[in-house]
FILUMZA-724260 format. One record per residue: residue in one letter; x, y, z of N, C-alpha, C in turn. Coordinates in steps of 0.2 Angstrom, whole numbers, padded with zeros to 4 digits, always signed. Each point is the difference from the previous one (the first is absolute). Layout:
// residues N
aXYZXYZXYZ...
// end
This chain:
// residues 356
m+0004-0006+0000-0004+0006+0000+0004+0006+0000k-0002+0005-0004+0004+0006+0000+0000+0004+0006i+0005+0005+0001+0001+0004+0006-0006+0005+0000g-0002+0002-0006-0006+0005+0000-0006-0004+0003s-0001-0006-0002-0006-0003+0003+0000-0001+0007l+0006-0002+0003+0001-0001+0007-0001+0007+0004i+0002+0005-0003-0001+0007+0003-0007+0001+0000g-0004-0001-0006-0007+0001+0000-0004-0004+0005i+0002-0006+0001-0003-0005+0005+0001+0003+0007e+0006+0002+0002+0001+0003+0007-0003+0007+0001y+0000+0003-0006-0003+0007+0001-0008-0001+0002l-0003-0004-0003-0007-0001+0001-0001-0003+0007k+0004-0005+0002+0000-0002+0007+0001+0005+0005t+0005+0005-0001+0002+0005+0005-0006+0005+0000v-0002+0003-0005-0005+0005+0000-0007-0002+0003k-0001-0006+0000-0006-0003+0003+0000-0001+0007r+0006+0000+0003+0001-0001+0007-0001+0007+0004r-0005+0000+0005-0002+0006+0003+0006+0002+0005a+0004-0005+0002+0006+0001+0005+0005+0005-0004f+0001-0001-0006+0005+0004-0004-0003+0007+0000w-0006+0001-0001-0002+0007-0001-0001+0003+0007v-0001-0003+0005+0000+0002+0007+0007+0003+0002a+0004-0005-0001+0007+0002+0002+0003+0006-0004l-0002+0000-0006+0003+0006-0005-0004+0006+0002a-0006+0000+0002-0004+0006+0002+0003+0002+0007f+0001-0004+0004+0003+0002+0007+0007+0003-0001l+0004-0003-0004+0006+0003-0001+0000+0007-0003a-0005+0001-0005-0001+0007-0003-0003+0005+0005f-0004-0003+0005-0003+0005+0005+0006+0002+0005l+0004-0005+0002+0006+0002+0004+0005+0005-0003s+0001-0002-0007+0004+0005-0004-0003+0007+0000t-0006+0000-0001-0003+0007+0000+0000+0004+0006v-0001-0004+0006+0001+0003+0006+0007+0003+0001a+0005-0005-0001+0007+0002+0001+0002+0006-0005m-0002+0000-0006+0002+0005-0005-0004+0007+0002g-0006-0001+0002-0004+0006+0002+0003+0003+0006s+0002-0004+0005+0004+0003+0006+0006+0004-0002e+0004-0003-0005+0006+0003-0002-0002+0007-0004l-0005+0000-0004-0002+0006-0003-0002+0006+0005m-0004-0002+0005-0003+0004+0005+0006+0003+0004g+0004-0005+0002+0006+0002+0004+0005+0005-0003g+0001-0001-0007+0004+0005-0004-0003+0006+0000r-0007+0001-0001-0003+0006+0000+0000+0004+0006r+0000-0004+0006+0001+0004+0006+0007+0001+0002g+0005-0002-0004+0007+0001+0001+0003-0004+0005v-0003-0006+0002+0003-0004+0005+0003-0006-0003s+0000-0001-0006+0003-0006-0003+0001+0002-0008a+0004-0004-0003+0002+0001-0007-0006+0000-0004p-0001+0005-0005-0006+0001-0004+0000-0006-0005l-0005-0003-0001-0001-0006-0005-0001+0004-0007v+0005+0001-0004+0000+0003-0006+0004-0004-0005a-0001+0001-0007+0004-0003-0005+0006+0004+0000p+0006-0003-0002+0001-0007-0002+0002-0005+0005y-0002+0001+0007+0002-0004+0005-0006-0004+0003s-0006+0000-0003-0005-0003+0003+0001-0008+0000w+0002-0003-0005+0001-0007+0000+0006-0002+0005a+0005+0004+0001+0005-0002+0004-0003+0001+0007m-0004+0005+0002-0003+0001+0006-0005-0006+0002a-0004-0002-0006-0004-0006+0001+0003-0006+0002a+0006-0002-0003+0004-0006+0001+0002+0001+0007g+0003+0005+0003+0002+0001+0006-0005+0000+0006e-0006+0003-0002-0005+0000+0005-0004-0007+0001m-0001-0004-0006-0003-0006+0001+0004-0005+0003g+0006+0000-0001+0005-0005+0003-0003-0007-0002p+0000-0005+0005-0001-0007-0001-0008-0001+0000m-0004+0005+0000-0007-0002+0001-0003-0003-0007p+0002+0002-0006-0003-0004-0006+0003-0007+0000a+0006-0002+0003+0002-0007+0000-0005-0004+0004f-0002+0003+0006-0005-0004+0004-0006-0002-0004f-0004+0005-0003-0006-0001-0004+0002-0005-0006l+0006+0001-0003+0001-0004-0006+0001-0007+0002a+0004-0002+0006+0001-0006+0002-0007-0004+0002l-0004+0004+0004-0006-0002+0002-0005-0003-0006t+0000+0005-0006-0004-0002-0006+0003-0006-0003i+0006+0000-0001+0003-0006-0004-0001-0006+0004v+0001+0000+0006-0001-0006+0004-0007-0003-0001m-0005+0005+0001-0007-0002-0001-0002-0003-0007l+0003+0003-0005-0001-0002-0007+0003-0006-0002v+0006-0002+0003+0003-0006-0001-0003-0006+0004t+0000+0001+0006-0003-0005+0005-0007-0003-0002s-0004+0005-0002-0007-0002-0002+0000-0005-0006e+0005+0000-0004+0001-0005-0005+0000-0007+0003f+0003-0001+0005+0001-0007+0003-0006-0001+0005s-0002+0005+0004-0006-0001+0004-0006-0002-0003w-0001+0003-0006-0006-0001-0004+0001-0006-0005r+0006-0003-0001+0001-0005-0004+0000+0002-0008t+0001+0007-0001+0000+0002-0007+0007-0001-0003a+0005-0001+0004+0007-0001-0003+0000-0007-0003r-0003-0005+0003-0001-0007-0003-0004+0000-0006q-0006+0003+0001-0004+0000-0006+0003+0003-0006n+0004+0006+0001+0003+0003-0006+0005-0005-0003v+0003-0004+0004+0005-0005-0003-0004-0005-0004i-0006-0002+0003-0004-0005-0003-0003+0002-0007d-0001+0007+0000-0003+0002-0006+0005+0002-0005g+0006-0001+0001+0005+0000-0006+0006+0004+0002l+0000+0004+0005+0006+0004+0002+0006-0005+0003s+0006+0001-0002+0005-0004+0003+0002+0004+0007k+0004-0003+0004+0002+0003+0006+0004+0006-0001e+0004-0001-0005+0005+0006-0002-0004+0006-0002q-0006-0001-0004-0004+0005-0002-0004+0003+0006f-0002-0004+0004-0004+0003+0006+0005+0004+0004f+0006-0003+0001+0005+0004+0004+0001+0007-0003t+0001+0000-0007+0002+0006-0004-0006+0005+0001a-0006-0003-0001-0006+0005+0001+0000+0003+0007k+0001-0004+0005+0000+0003+0007+0005+0005+0001w+0006-0001-0003+0005+0005+0001-0001+0006-0004l-0003+0000-0006-0002+0006-0004-0006+0003+0004m-0004-0003+0003-0005+0003+0004+0003+0004+0006a+0005-0003+0003+0004+0004+0006+0003+0006-0003t+0003+0000-0006+0003+0005-0003-0005+0006-0002m-0006-0002-0002-0005+0005-0002-0002+0003+0006v-0001-0003+0006-0003+0002+0006+0005+0005+0003a+0007-0002+0000+0005+0005+0002+0000+0006-0004l-0001+0000-0006+0000+0006-0004-0006+0004+0002a-0006-0003+0001-0006+0004+0002+0001+0004+0006f+0003-0004+0005+0001+0003+0007+0006+0005+0000t+0004+0000-0005+0005+0005-0001-0003+0006-0003i-0004-0001-0005-0003+0006-0003-0004+0004+0004v-0004-0003+0005-0005+0004+0004+0003+0006+0004p+0005-0001+0004+0003+0005+0004+0002+0006-0005f+0003-0002-0005+0003+0006-0004-0006+0003-0004a-0005-0003-0002-0006+0003-0003-0003+0005+0005v-0001-0003+0006-0003+0005+0005+0005+0006+0001a+0006-0001+0001+0005+0006+0000-0001+0005-0005t+0000-0003-0006-0001+0005-0006-0007+0003+0000g-0005-0003+0002-0007+0003+0001+0000+0006+0005v+0004-0002+0006+0000+0005+0005+0004+0006-0002t+0006-0001-0004+0004+0005-0002-0004+0005-0005i-0004-0003-0004-0004+0004-0005-0005+0004+0004y-0003-0003+0005-0005+0004+0004+0004+0006+0004g+0006-0002+0002+0003+0006+0003+0002+0005-0004r+0002-0002-0007+0002+0005-0005-0006+0004-0002v-0006-0003-0001-0006+0004-0002-0003+0004+0005t+0001-0002+0007-0003+0004+0005+0005+0005+0003g+0006+0001-0003+0004+0005+0002+0007-0003+0002a+0005+0003-0001+0007-0002+0001+0001+0000+0008t+0004-0005+0002+0002+0000+0007+0005+0005+0002p-0001+0004+0005+0005+0005+0001+0006-0003+0004t+0006+0004-0001+0006-0002+0004-0001+0001+0007s+0002-0004+0004+0000+0001+0007+0005+0006+0002t-0003+0005+0003+0004+0006+0002-0002+0002+0007l-0002-0005+0004-0002+0002+0006+0006+0003+0005a-0001+0006+0002+0005+0003+0005-0002-0002+0007p+0006-0001+0004-0001-0001+0007-0004+0006+0003s-0005-0002+0005-0004+0005+0003+0005+0003+0006s-0002+0006+0001+0004+0004+0004-0001-0002+0008a+0005+0000+0004-0001-0002+0007-0003+0006+0004p-0004-0001+0005-0003+0006+0003+0005+0004+0003s-0001+0007+0000+0005+0004+0003+0000+0000+0008s+0005+0003+0003+0001+0001+0007-0006+0003+0003a-0002+0006-0003-0006+0003+0003-0006-0004+0000e-0001-0004-0005-0006-0004-0001+0000-0006+0006q+0006-0002+0001+0001-0005+0005-0001+0002+0007a+0002+0007+0001-0001+0003+0006-0007+0001+0002a-0003+0002-0006-0008+0002+0001-0003-0007+0001t+0002-0005-0003-0004-0007+0001+0001-0002+0007h+0006+0001+0003+0002-0003+0006-0004+0005+0006a+0000+0006-0002-0004+0005+0005-0007-0002+0000a-0003-0001-0006-0007-0002+0000-0001-0007+0003f+0004-0004+0000-0001-0007+0003+0001+0001+0008a+0004+0004+0002+0001+0001+0007-0006+0004+0003d-0003+0005-0004-0006+0003+0003-0006-0005+0000s+0000-0004-0005-0006-0004+0000+0001-0006+0006t+0006-0001+0001+0001-0005+0005-0002+0003+0007r+0002+0006+0001-0001+0004+0007-0008+0000+0001k-0003+0002-0006-0008+0001+0001-0003-0007+0001a+0003-0005-0003-0003-0007+0002+0001-0002+0007l+0006+0001+0002+0002-0002+0007-0004+0004+0005a-0002+0007-0002-0004+0004+0005-0007-0003+0001t-0002-0003-0004-0007-0003+0000+0000-0007+0004v+0005-0003+0001+0000-0006+0003+0000+0000+0007r-0004-0003+0004-0002+0001+0007+0005-0005+0004t+0002-0005-0002+0004-0005+0004+0007-0001-0002a+0004-0002+0004+0007-0001-0002+0001-0005-0005t-0004-0005+0001+0000-0006-0005-0002+0002-0007d-0005+0003+0000-0002+0003-0007+0005+0005-0003s+0003+0004+0004+0005+0004-0002+0006-0003-0003q+0002-0005+0003+0006-0004-0002-0002-0004-0007r-0006-0003+0000-0002-0003-0006+0000+0004-0006v-0003+0006+0001-0001+0005-0006+0007+0002-0002l+0005+0001+0005+0006+0003-0002+0004-0006-0004v+0000-0006+0003+0003-0005-0004-0003-0001-0007s-0006+0000-0001-0003+0000-0006+0002+0006-0005r+0000+0006+0003+0003+0005-0004+0007-0001-0002q+0004-0002+0004+0007-0001-0001+0001-0005-0006a-0004-0006+0001+0000-0005-0005-0002+0003-0007d-0005+0004+0000-0002+0003-0006+0005+0004-0003s+0003+0004+0004+0006+0005-0002+0006-0004-0003t+0001-0006+0003+0006-0004-0002-0002-0003-0007q-0006-0002-0001-0002-0003-0006+0000+0005-0006a-0002+0006+0002-0001+0005-0005+0008+0002-0002a+0004+0000+0005+0007+0002-0002+0003-0005-0004l-0001-0007+0001+0002-0005-0004-0002+0000-0007r-0007+0001-0001-0003+0001-0006+0003+0005-0004q+0001+0006+0003+0003+0006-0003+0007-0002-0002a+0004-0003+0004+0007-0002-0002+0000-0005-0006l-0005-0004+0000+0000-0005-0006-0002+0004-0006r-0004+0004+0000-0002+0004-0006+0006+0004-0002d+0004+0003+0005+0006+0004-0002+0005-0004-0003a+0001-0006+0002+0005-0005-0002-0002-0002-0008r-0006-0001-0001-0003-0002-0006+0001+0006-0005a-0001+0006+0002+0000+0006-0004+0008+0001-0002q+0004-0002+0004+0007+0001-0001+0003-0005-0005r-0003-0005-0001+0002-0006-0005+0000+0003-0007p+0005-0002-0004+0000+0002-0007-0006-0003-0004r-0003+0003-0004-0005-0003-0004+0003-0001-0007a-0003-0006-0003+0003-0002-0007-0003+0005-0005v+0004+0001-0005-0001+0005-0005+0000-0005-0007y-0006-0001-0003-0001-0004-0005+0001+0004-0007p+0003-0003-0005+0001+0004-0006-0007+0001-0003p-0001+0006-0003-0007+0001-0003-0002-0004-0005p-0006-0002-0001-0003-0005-0005+0001+0003-0007d+0001-0004-0005+0000+0003-0007-0007-0002-0003p-0004+0005-0002-0006-0002-0003+0000-0003-0006g+0006+0001-0004+0001-0003-0006+0003-0007-0001a+0002-0002+0006+0004-0007+0001-0005-0005-0003p+0003-0005-0004-0003-0006-0002-0003-0004+0006l-0006-0003-0001-0003-0004+0005+0005-0007+0001v+0002-0002-0006+0004-0006+0001+0007+0001-0004s+0006-0001+0004+0006+0001-0003+0004-0006-0001l+0006+0000-0002+0004-0006-0001+0002-0003+0007g+0001+0004+0005+0001-0002+0006-0006-0004+0003d-0006+0003-0001-0006-0004+0002-0001-0007-0003l+0002+0000-0006+0000-0007-0004+0005-0005+0003k+0005+0003+0002+0005-0005+0004-0002-0002+0007v-0003+0005+0003-0003-0002+0007-0006-0005-0001f-0004+0001-0005-0005-0005-0002+0003-0007-0001a+0005+0000-0004+0003-0007-0002+0003-0003+0006g+0004+0004+0004+0003-0003+0006-0006-0003+0005f-0005+0004+0001-0006-0002+0004-0003-0006-0003f-0001-0001-0006-0003-0006-0003+0005-0006+0001l+0007+0001-0001+0004-0005+0001+0000-0003+0007g+0000+0005+0005-0001-0003+0007-0007-0003+0001s-0005+0003-0002-0007-0003+0000+0000-0007-0003l+0003-0001-0006+0000-0006-0003+0004-0006+0004g+0005+0003+0004+0004-0005+0004-0005-0002+0006f-0003+0004+0003-0005-0002+0006-0006-0004-0003a-0002+0001-0006-0005-0004-0004+0003-0007-0001a+0006-0001-0002+0003-0006-0001+0001-0004+0007m+0002+0004+0005+0000-0004+0007-0007-0002+0002a-0005+0004-0001-0007-0002+0002-0002-0006-0004f+0002+0000-0007-0002-0005-0005+0003-0006+0003m+0006+0000+0002+0004-0006+0002-0004-0003+0006l-0001+0004+0005-0003-0003+0006-0007-0003-0002a-0004+0004-0004-0007-0003-0002+0000-0006-0003m+0005-0001-0005+0000-0006-0004+0003-0006+0004l+0004+0001+0005+0003-0005+0004-0004-0002+0006l-0003+0005+0003-0004-0002+0006-0008-0001-0002r-0002+0003-0005-0007-0001-0002-0005+0002+0005s+0002+0004+0004-0005+0002+0006+0000+0007+0000t-0006+0004+0000+0000+0007+0000+0003+0003+0007g-0003-0003+0005+0003+0002+0007+0007-0001+0001g+0002-0006-0002+0007-0002+0001+0005+0004-0004a-0002+0001-0006+0005+0004-0004+0000+0007+0002i-0006+0003+0002+0000+0007+0002+0004+0001+0007g-0001-0005+0004+0004+0000+0006+0007+0000+0000v+0003-0005-0004+0007+0000-0001+0003+0006-0004f-0004+0003-0005+0002+0006-0003+0001+0005+0005m-0005+0002+0004+0000+0005+0004+0005-0001+0006l+0001-0006+0002+0005-0001+0005+0007+0001-0002y+0001-0002-0006+0007+0001-0003+0001+0007-0001f-0005+0003-0003+0000+0007-0003+0001+0005+0006a-0003-0001+0006+0000+0004+0005+0005-0001+0006f+0002-0007+0001+0004-0002+0005+0006-0004-0001l-0001-0005-0004+0006-0005-0001+0006+0003-0002e+0000+0004-0005+0006+0003-0003+0004+0004+0005q-0004+0004+0004+0003+0004+0005+0003-0005+0005m-0004-0005+0002+0003-0005+0005+0007-0003-0003i+0000-0001-0006+0006-0003-0003+0006+0005+0001g-0001+0006-0001+0005+0005+0001+0002+0001+0007l-0005-0001+0005+0002+0000+0007+0004-0006+0002l-0002-0005-0003+0004-0006+0002+0007+0000-0003l+0001+0003-0006+0007+0000-0002+0004+0005+0004r-0003+0005+0002+0003+0005+0005+0002-0003+0006r-0005-0004+0003+0001-0003+0006+0005-0006+0000f+0000-0004-0005+0005-0006+0000+0006+0001-0005g-0001+0005-0004+0006+0002-0004+0003+0006+0001s-0002+0005-0004+0003+0007+0001-0005+0005-0004a+0001+0006+0002-0004+0005-0003+0002+0001-0008d+0007-0001-0001+0002+0000-0007-0003-0005-0004l+0000-0006+0003-0003-0006-0004-0007+0001-0001a-0004+0003+0005-0007+0002-0001-0001+0005-0006n+0004+0005+0000+0000+0005-0005+0001-0002-0007k+0004-0006+0000+0002-0003-0007-0006-0004-0002v-0003-0004+0004-0005-0005-0002-0007+0003-0001v-0002+0004+0005-0007+0002+0000-0002+0004-0006p+0004+0004-0003-0002+0003-0007-0002-0005-0005y+0003-0006+0000-0002-0005-0005-0005-0004+0001l-0004+0001+0006-0006-0004+0001-0005+0002-0004p-0006-0004-0001-0005+0002-0005-0003+0007+0002v-0003+0001+0006-0004+0006+0001+0004+0006-0001n+0006+0000+0003+0005+0006-0001+0002+0001-0008a+0001-0006-0003+0002+0001-0007-0006+0002-0004l-0006-0002+0001-0006+0002-0004-0002+0007+0002r+0002+0003+0006-0002+0007+0002+0005+0005-0004g+0006-0003-0001+0005+0005-0003-0003+0004-0006p-0002-0003-0005-0003+0003-0006-0006+0005+0001t-0003-0001+0005-0006+0004+0002+0002+0006+0003n+0006+0002+0001+0002+0006+0003+0001+0005-0005p-0004+0005+0000+0000+0005-0006+0006+0004+0000n+0004+0001+0005+0006+0004+0000+0005-0003-0005v+0000-0006-0001+0005-0003-0004-0001+0001-0008w-0006+0002-0001-0002+0001-0007-0001+0007-0003h-0003+0004+0005-0002+0007-0002+0005+0005+0003e+0004+0003-0005+0005+0004+0002-0003+0007+0003a-0005+0002-0004-0003+0007+0002-0003-0001+0007h-0003-0005+0001-0003-0001+0007+0005+0000+0005v+0006-0003-0001+0006+0000+0005+0002+0007+0001e+0001+0004-0006+0002+0007+0001-0005+0004+0004r-0006-0001-0001-0005+0004+0004+0001-0002+0007l+0000-0007+0002+0001-0002+0007+0006+0004+0003n+0006+0000-0004+0006+0003+0003-0001+0008+0001a-0004+0003-0005-0002+0007+0001-0003+0001+0007v-0005-0004+0001-0004+0000+0006+0004-0001+0006a+0005-0005+0000+0004-0002+0005+0005+0006+0002a+0002+0004-0006+0005+0005+0002-0004+0006+0003s-0006+0001-0001-0004+0005+0004-0001-0002+0007l+0001-0006+0002-0001-0002+0007+0007-0002+0003g+0005+0001-0004+0006-0001+0003+0002-0007+0001q-0003-0005-0004+0001-0007+0000+0004-0002-0005a+0002-0007+0001+0005-0003-0005-0003-0001-0006r+0004+0000-0006-0003-0002-0006-0002-0007-0001v-0005-0001-0004-0003-0006-0002+0004-0004-0005t+0002-0006+0002+0004-0004-0005-0003-0007-0001a+0001-0002-0006-0004-0007-0002+0005-0004-0003d+0000-0007+0001+0004-0005-0003-0003-0001-0006a+0004+0001-0006-0002-0001-0007+0004-0006-0003d+0001-0006+0004+0003-0006-0002-0005-0004-0004m+0001+0000-0007-0005-0003-0004+0000-0007+0001m+0005-0003+0002+0000-0008+0001-0004-0001+0006k+0000+0004+0005-0005-0001+0006-0007+0002-0002l-0001+0005-0003-0006+0003-0001-0004-0004-0005v+0003-0003-0005-0004-0003-0006+0002-0008+0000g+0007-0001+0000+0002-0007+0000-0002-0005+0006l+0000+0003+0006-0002-0004+0006-0007-0002+0000p-0005+0005-0001-0007-0001+0000-0002-0005-0006l+0004+0001-0006-0002-0005-0005+0003-0007+0002a+0005-0001+0003+0003-0006+0002-0005-0003+0005w-0003+0003+0005-0005-0002+0005-0006-0002-0004i-0002+0004-0005-0006-0002-0004+0001-0007-0003g+0006-0001-0003+0001-0006-0004+0000-0006+0005v+0003+0001+0006+0000-0005+0005-0007-0002+0002f-0004+0005+0002-0007-0002+0002-0004-0003-0006v+0001+0002-0006-0004-0003-0005+0003-0007-0002l+0006-0001+0000+0003-0006-0001-0001-0006+0005v+0000+0002+0006-0001-0005+0006-0008-0002-0001t-0004+0005-0001-0007-0001+0000-0002-0005-0006f+0004+0001-0006-0002-0004-0006+0003-0007+0002l+0006-0001+0002+0002-0007+0001-0004-0004+0005v-0002+0004+0006-0004-0004+0004-0007-0001-0002f-0003+0004-0004-0007+0000-0003+0000-0006-0005r+0005-0001-0004+0000-0005-0005+0000-0007+0003k+0003-0001+0006+0001-0006+0003-0006-0002+0004r-0004+0005+0002-0006-0001+0005-0006-0002-0004d-0004-0004+0003-0007-0001-0003-0005+0006+0001l-0004+0001-0005-0005+0005+0001-0006-0002+0005
// end
């Protein structure tokens, strides 16, 4: 059977599954909330404005591993249902070979990974267009608020002392007088602490963001590189979820193992290497483990030079260190591709020997 026919079969199976659309819609909703918050924060001057040509890089940085969770969940449900509903065996009985069935499932995983990669960037583009249509985001130029003068402080203290004396004059017993005095002193201390906190915040430097360019393209070459890197990382997580689903054939088991490894096991491996080996050994080994390797190409800083320049301009306004990114192509591209190959090959070899 031709590849086009296999893609058509898996496309029909996927679009008819409600779980696929629910997961995709929930990812779109969370992406909209995250990008909308960035847009509003930029307009208030409290965060970087979400504007082109940085919106895709900001989307990749803001979303982080969240799409990988929805992606793995969806792929596991789509694959394991073939075994729980006995449709995998029926497809082979109807004429598909085991190799063709495996190829069809992997093509499905690739298509789902592409869909879950497109959604966050499409939302970021839509929010960027909305921000451009409704008005350019201003640069943050908030000046520190001035501290109260000595005369104002003296007047405040005098007013407080007068109010305290009046209150004490109305108290009839020594116990009540002591209680009111302690309460007033506590209020005065809290007010002084709050004022000191406001003064400290006012003295902090505020970030100055480069002004947005209304004529900037919505999608630049750097954006396309960010998208390709994010898709590569997503495809790697899809391959990991695909392997677990095909080997375990249980929705709960595959999702549990994926989340356990994704969230804890790799970090535990690093801790064990530091505990029984050395920190140098852990620093050499951990970057080559699957999750760390697959997260590498999802970092927008290694692809989008203009975004890095913007981050460094903001860091300079705050007196912070410059942003640097590791651009080792062998790690960024070769290592994720190697892990994808391992996941798919192991899955194929085991699947071919097992009964349906």
